[in-house]
SERO-4910 file (N, C-alpha, C, O; in steps of 0.05 Angstrom, whole numbers):
BEGIN
 pado doro    nc1    nc2    nc3   cac1   cac2   cac3    cc1    cc2    cc3    oc1    oc2    oc3
  Met    A   -314   -407   1359   -294   -387   1367   -269   -390   1349   -259   -369   1340
  Ala    A   -260   -414   1345   -236   -418   1329   -241   -409   1300   -224   -397   1288
  Ser    A   -265   -415   1290   -272   -407   1263   -272   -376   1260   -262   -365   1241
  Ala    A   -284   -363   1280   -285   -334   1280   -258   -322   1281   -252   -303   1267
  Gln    A   -241   -332   1299   -213   -321   1301   -198   -325   1276   -182   -308   1267
  Ser    A   -202   -348   1263   -188   -354   1237   -198   -334   1215   -182   -324   1199
  Asp    A   -224   -329   1215   -236   -310   1195   -225   -282   1200   -218   -268   1180
  Ile    A   -223   -273   1225   -213   -247   1231   -184   -244   1222   -177   -224   1210
  Glu    A   -167   -264   1229   -139   -263   1221   -136   -263   1191   -119   -248   1180
  Ser    A   -151   -280   1177   -150   -281   1147   -158   -254   1135   -145   -245   1116
  Phe    A   -179   -242   1146   -189   -216   1136   -168   -195   1139   -163   -179   1121
  Arg    A   -155   -194   1163   -134   -174   1168   -110   -178   1149    -99   -158   1139
  Arg    A   -101   -202   1145    -78   -207   1128    -85   -200   1099    -69   -188   1085
  Leu    A   -109   -207   1090   -118   -200   1062   -120   -169   1059   -112   -158   1039
  Ser    A   -130   -156   1080   -132   -127   1079   -105   -114   1076   -101    -96   1060
  Glu    A    -86   -124   1091    -59   -113   1090    -46   -118   1063    -33   -101   1051
  Glu    A    -50   -142   1052    -40   -150   1026    -52   -132   1004    -37   -122    987
  Leu    A    -78   -128   1005    -91   -112    985    -82    -83    985    -77    -71    965
  Leu    A    -80    -72   1009    -70    -45   1012    -42    -42   1000    -37    -24    984
  Gly    A    -24    -60   1008      3    -60    998      4    -61    967     19    -46    955
  Arg    A    -11    -78    956    -11    -81    926    -22    -56    913    -12    -47    893
  Arg    A    -44    -45    923    -56    -22    911    -37      2    912    -34     17    893
  Val    A    -24      6    935     -6     28    938     18     24    919     26     44    906
  Arg    A     28      0    917     51     -5    899     42      0    870     58     10    854
  Leu    A     18     -7    863      8     -2    836      6     28    831     14     38    809
  Met    A     -4     43    850     -5     72    847     23     84    844     27    102    827
  Leu    A     42     74    859     70     84    857     82     76    830     97     92    818
  Thr    A     75     52    821     85     43    795     74     61    773     88     68    754
  Leu    A     48     68    776     36     86    756     50    113    756     54    124    734
  Leu    A     57    122    779     71    148    781     98    147    768    107    166    755
  Glu    A    112    124    770    139    121    760    140    112    731    161    115    718
  Ser    A    118    100    721    118     89    693    120    111    673    107    132    675
  Ser    A    137    107    653    139    126    632    121    120    609    115    137    592
  Asn    A    111     95    607     93     88    585     75     65    594     79     53    615
  Ala    A     54     59    578     34     39    584     46     11    585     36     -5    601
  Ile    A     66      5    569     78    -22    569     91    -28    595     88    -50    606
  Asp    A    106     -9    606    119    -13    632     98    -17    654    102    -34    671
  Phe    A     77     -1    653     56     -4    673     42    -31    671     38    -44    691
  Glu    A     35    -40    647     23    -66    642     41    -88    653     31   -107    665
  Arg    A     67    -86    648     86   -107    657     85   -108    688     85   -130    699
  Ala    A     85    -85    700     84    -84    730     58    -96    741     59   -110    761
  Val    A     36    -91    727     10   -101    736     10   -132    735     -1   -145    752
  Arg    A     22   -143    714     21   -172    710     41   -186    729     40   -210    733
  Ser    A     60   -171    740     81   -183    756     70   -194    782     52   -183    795
  Asp    A     81   -217    791     74   -229    817     92   -219    839     91   -229    861
  Ala    A    110   -201    833    130   -192    852    118   -172    872    133   -160    888
  Tyr    A     92   -169    872     80   -149    889     69   -160    915     57   -145    931
  Ala    A     71   -186    921     60   -198    945     75   -189    970    100   -190    970
  Ser    A     61   -181    990     74   -174   1016     78   -200   1033     98   -202   1047
  Phe    A     59   -218   1031     60   -243   1046     64   -266   1026     52   -268   1005
  Lys    A     82   -285   1034     89   -307   1017     65   -324   1009     63   -334    987
  Glu    A     46   -326   1027     22   -343   1022      5   -332    999    -11   -347    988
  Phe    A      9   -306    991     -7   -295    969      9   -293    943     -1   -282    923
  Asp    A     34   -304    943     49   -305    918     34   -318    896     21   -339    900
  Gly    A     34   -307    872     22   -319    849     -8   -314    847    -21   -323    828
  Gln    A    -20   -301    867    -49   -295    866    -53   -266    857    -39   -248    867
  Asn    A    -71   -262    839    -75   -235    829    -94   -220    848   -106   -231    866
  Leu    A    -96   -194    843   -111   -176    860   -141   -184    862   -153   -185    883
  Arg    A   -152   -191    839   -180   -199    838   -186   -224    855   -206   -225    869
  Thr    A   -168   -244    854   -171   -268    870   -172   -261    900   -187   -272    915
  Leu    A   -154   -243    908   -152   -236    936   -177   -221    945   -187   -224    967
  Ile    A   -188   -204    927   -212   -189    934   -235   -208    938   -251   -205    956
  Val    A   -238   -228    920   -259   -248    923   -256   -263    949   -276   -268    963
  Gln    A   -232   -271    956   -227   -285    982   -236   -267   1005   -249   -277   1024
  Gln    A   -228   -242   1004   -236   -224   1026   -266   -220   1028   -277   -219   1050
  Gln    A   -280   -219   1005   -309   -216   1005   -323   -240   1016   -342   -238   1031
  Arg    A   -312   -264   1010   -324   -289   1021   -321   -290   1051   -340   -298   1065
  Ile    A   -298   -281   1061   -294   -281   1090   -312   -260   1103   -326   -265   1123
  Ser    A   -312   -235   1092   -328   -214   1105   -358   -218   1103   -373   -205   1117
  Ala    A   -367   -236   1085   -395   -243   1084   -404   -257   1110   -428   -258   1116
  Arg    A   -385   -268   1125   -392   -281   1150   -390   -261   1174   -392   -269   1197
  Phe    A   -386   -235   1168   -383   -215   1189   -409   -200   1191   -422   -193   1171
  Asp    A   -417   -194   1216   -440   -178   1221   -430   -149   1227   -423   -143   1250
  Ile    A   -430   -133   1206   -419   -106   1208   -442    -85   1210   -462    -89   1197
  Ser    A   -438    -64   1225   -459    -44   1228   -464    -30   1202   -446    -28   1185
  Asp    A   -488    -20   1198   -495     -6   1173   -478     19   1169   -470     25   1147
  Gln    A   -472     32   1191   -455     57   1189   -428     50   1178   -418     65   1160
  Thr    A   -415     30   1188   -388     22   1178   -390     12   1149   -374     20   1132
  Ala    A   -410     -5   1144   -413    -17   1117   -418      5   1096   -407      4   1074
  Asp    A   -435     25   1102   -441     46   1084   -416     62   1076   -411     68   1053
  Arg    A   -400     70   1097   -375     84   1091   -356     68   1075   -343     79   1056
  Tyr    A   -354     42   1081   -336     24   1067   -343     21   1037   -326     24   1020
  Ile    A   -369     16   1032   -379     13   1004   -375     39    989   -367     39    966
  Lys    A   -380     62   1002   -377     88    989   -348     92    980   -343    102    958
  Leu    A   -329     84    997   -301     87    989   -293     68    967   -279     76    948
  Leu    A   -303     43    968   -296     24    948   -307     32    920   -294     26    900
  Thr    A   -330     45    920   -342     52    894   -337     81    886   -348     90    866
  Ser    A   -322     96    902   -318    124    896   -301    127    871   -287    109    862
  Glu    A   -301    152    860   -286    157    836   -256    153    840   -245    160    861
  Gly    A   -243    142    820   -215    138    821   -202    155    799   -214    174    789
  Pro    A   -177    149    792   -164    163    771   -179    161    745   -194    141    741
  Pro    A   -176    180    726   -191    178    701   -183    154    685   -161    143    688
  Gly    A   -201    146    667   -195    122    650   -208     98    662   -199     88    683
  Lys    A   -229     87    649   -244     65    660   -226     40    664   -227     27    685
  Asn    A   -210     34    644   -192     10    647   -172     14    669   -166     -5    684
  Leu    A   -160     37    671   -140     43    691   -152     41    719   -140     30    737
  Asp    A   -176     52    722   -189     51    748   -195     22    756   -191     14    779
  Phe    A   -204      6    737   -209    -22    742   -184    -37    751   -184    -52    771
  Ile    A   -162    -31    738   -137    -45    744   -128    -37    773   -119    -54    788
  Leu    A   -130    -12    779   -121     -3    806   -139    -13    828   -130    -17    851
  Arg    A   -164    -18    822   -182    -29    842   -180    -60    844   -179    -71    866
  Glu    A   -179    -73    821   -183   -102    821   -162   -118    807   -164   -142    805
  Gly    A   -141   -105    796   -121   -119    782   -128   -122    752   -149   -114    743
  Asn    A   -109   -132    737   -113   -134    708   -130   -158    701   -133   -177    716
  Arg    A   -142   -156    678   -157   -179    667   -150   -181    637   -143   -160    625
  Pro    A   -152   -204    625   -145   -207    597   -161   -187    580   -186   -185    584
  Gly    A   -148   -174    562   -162   -156    544   -164   -127    554   -174   -110    540
  Thr    A   -155   -123    579   -156    -95    590   -129    -82    584   -109    -89    596
  Met    A   -130    -63    566   -106    -49    559   -108    -20    569   -129     -8    569
  Val    A    -85     -9    577    -84     18    586    -70     35    564    -50     27    553
  Ser    A    -82     57    557    -70     74    536    -48     91    548    -46     95    572
  Glu    A    -31    102    530    -10    120    539    -22    144    554    -10    153    574
  Ala    A    -44    154    544    -57    178    556    -66    171    584    -63    188    602
  Asp    A    -77    147    588    -86    139    615    -62    139    635    -66    146    658
  Val    A    -39    130    626    -16    128    643     -5    156    650      3    161    672
  Lys    A     -6    174    630      5    201    635    -14    220    649     -5    237    665
  Glu    A    -39    219    643    -59    238    654    -64    237    684    -65    257    697
  Pro    A    -67    213    696    -76    212    724    -56    220    745    -62    218    769
  Arg    A    -32    228    737    -12    234    758    -22    255    778    -15    254    801
  Ile    A    -39    273    769    -49    294    787    -69    282    807    -74    294    828
  Asn    A    -80    258    801    -99    246    819    -87    223    836   -102    209    850
  Ile    A    -61    220    835    -48    198    850    -54    202    880    -60    183    894
  Ala    A    -52    226    890    -56    231    919    -85    224    926    -89    213    948
  Leu    A   -104    231    909   -132    224    915   -136    194    916   -150    183    933
  Gly    A   -124    180    897   -126    150    897   -113    138    921   -125    120    934
  Met    A    -89    147    928    -76    138    952    -93    142    977    -95    125    994
  Asn    A   -104    166    979   -121    173   1002   -145    154   1004   -152    146   1026
  Arg    A   -156    147    981   -179    129    982   -171    101    993   -184     90   1010
  Tyr    A   -148     90    982   -139     64    992   -131     64   1021   -135     45   1035
  Leu    A   -118     86   1030   -111     88   1058   -136     90   1075   -136     80   1098
  Ser    A   -157    104   1066   -182    106   1081   -195     78   1083   -206     72   1104
  Ile    A   -194     63   1061   -205     35   1062   -190     19   1083   -202      5   1099
  Ala    A   -163     21   1083   -147      6   1101   -152     15   1130   -151     -1   1149
  Glu    A   -157     41   1134   -163     51   1161   -189     39   1172   -191     31   1195
  Ile    A   -209     36   1154   -234     24   1163   -230     -6   1169   -238    -16   1190
  Glu    A   -216    -20   1151   -211    -49   1155   -194    -54   1180   -200    -72   1196
  Gly    A   -173    -38   1183   -155    -41   1206   -167    -32   1232   -160    -43   1253
  Gly    A   -185    -13   1231   -198     -2   1255   -222    -18   1265   -233    -12   1286
  Leu    A   -231    -37   1249   -255    -53   1257   -249    -68   1282   -229    -82   1284
  Gln    A   -266    -65   1302   -263    -81   1327   -280   -106   1322   -305   -104   1322
  Leu    A   -267   -128   1318   -282   -153   1311   -279   -174   1333   -258   -175   1346
  Gly    A   -300   -190   1337   -298   -211   1356   -317   -234   1348   -334   -230   1331
  Pro    A   -314   -257   1360   -331   -280   1354   -360   -273   1360   -366   -261   1381
  Ala    A   -378   -280   1342   -407   -275   1346   -419   -297   1363   -433   -315   1352
  Cys    A   -414   -296   1388   -423   -318   1406   -444   -309   1426   -449   -323   1446
  Ser    A   -456   -286   1422   -477   -277   1441   -502   -295   1437   -505   -309   1417
  Phe    A   -519   -295   1457   -543   -312   1455   -559   -304   1430   -570   -322   1416
  Trp    A   -561   -278   1424   -577   -269   1401   -565   -279   1375   -580   -289   1358
  Arg    A   -538   -278   1372   -525   -287   1347   -528   -317   1344   -534   -327   1322
  Ile    A   -525   -332   1366   -528   -361   1365   -557   -369   1358   -562   -388   1344
  Ala    A   -576   -354   1370   -604   -359   1364   -610   -354   1334   -625   -369   1322
  Arg    A   -598   -333   1323   -602   -327   1295   -591   -349   1277   -603   -356   1256
  Arg    A   -569   -360   1286   -557   -383   1270   -576   -407   1271   -582   -419   1251
  Ala    A   -587   -412   1295   -604   -436   1298   -631   -433   1285   -640   -451   1272
  Phe    A   -644   -410   1288   -671   -406   1279   -673   -396   1250   -691   -403   1235
  Phe    A   -654   -378   1243   -656   -365   1216   -634   -374   1197   -632   -363   1175
  Glu    A   -618   -393   1206   -595   -402   1189   -578   -378   1180   -569   -377   1157
  Asp    A   -573   -360   1198   -558   -336   1193   -530   -342   1204   -524   -338   1228
  Tyr    A   -512   -351   1186   -486   -362   1195   -464   -341   1197   -442   -346   1187
  Lys    A   -469   -319   1210   -448   -299   1215   -431   -309   1238   -441   -316   1260
  Thr    A   -404   -310   1234   -386   -320   1255   -372   -297   1270   -362   -302   1292
  Val    A   -372   -273   1258   -357   -251   1270   -376   -227   1272   -393   -222   1255
  Val    A   -373   -212   1294   -390   -189   1299   -372   -164   1303   -350   -166   1315
  Glu    A   -381   -141   1293   -366   -116   1298   -373   -108   1327   -397   -106   1334
  Ile    A   -353   -103   1343   -357    -94   1370   -358    -64   1370   -339    -51   1361
  Pro    A   -379    -52   1380   -381    -23   1381   -358    -11   1396   -349    -21   1416
  Arg    A   -348     12   1385   -325     25   1398   -334     35   1426   -357     44   1429
  Gln    A   -315     33   1445   -321     43   1472   -322     73   1472   -307     87   1458
  Leu    A   -341     83   1487   -343    112   1491   -319    122   1507   -308    107   1523
  Ser    A   -312    147   1504   -290    158   1520   -299    158   1550   -323    157   1556
  Gly    A   -280    159   1568   -285    159   1597   -304    181   1605   -321    178   1623
  Lys    A   -302    204   1592   -319    227   1599   -348    221   1592   -366    227   1608
  Ser    A   -353    208   1569   -380    202   1561   -392    180   1577   -416    180   1583
  Gln    A   -375    161   1586   -385    139   1602   -395    148   1629   -414    136   1640
  Ala    A   -383    168   1640   -390    178   1667   -418    190   1667   -432    190   1687
  Asn    A   -426    201   1643   -453    214   1642   -474    194   1641   -497    202   1639
***
């Protein structure tokens, strides 16, 4: 139970941190007049929302979140929507899209054209990140302590600690 609650809290904090950083990167892109200013902003550690994530880049946080969510038993319907959003088209420019999704990496340079062209797609990019955050924030999660989940751990070494709780039906549907 304690492990599951810790995983849920860590996942939520990482989700909030990742959303904040992605939105700030999109706004920086909108405000940047050239590629050098944008690159400087991407490398900056001044983008952390939570002190515990200071000095960690976007990619490191994404890996942490993936490790935690690997212990979650999420429905196929939620997982499919989530993966579709994560892999959907972003602003033009392969390097720029990579940076906005996962942060900078050595050798990834953004051209002046990449910085100037995607302004028309800023709203689409923001919408994608807000949709990802809506899925992550709206997940009803709880400790995976049912007999079935514990049996799966014991017999199949399936070490999921957190389970997605199905959303409750509205009062009208429950009565039927």
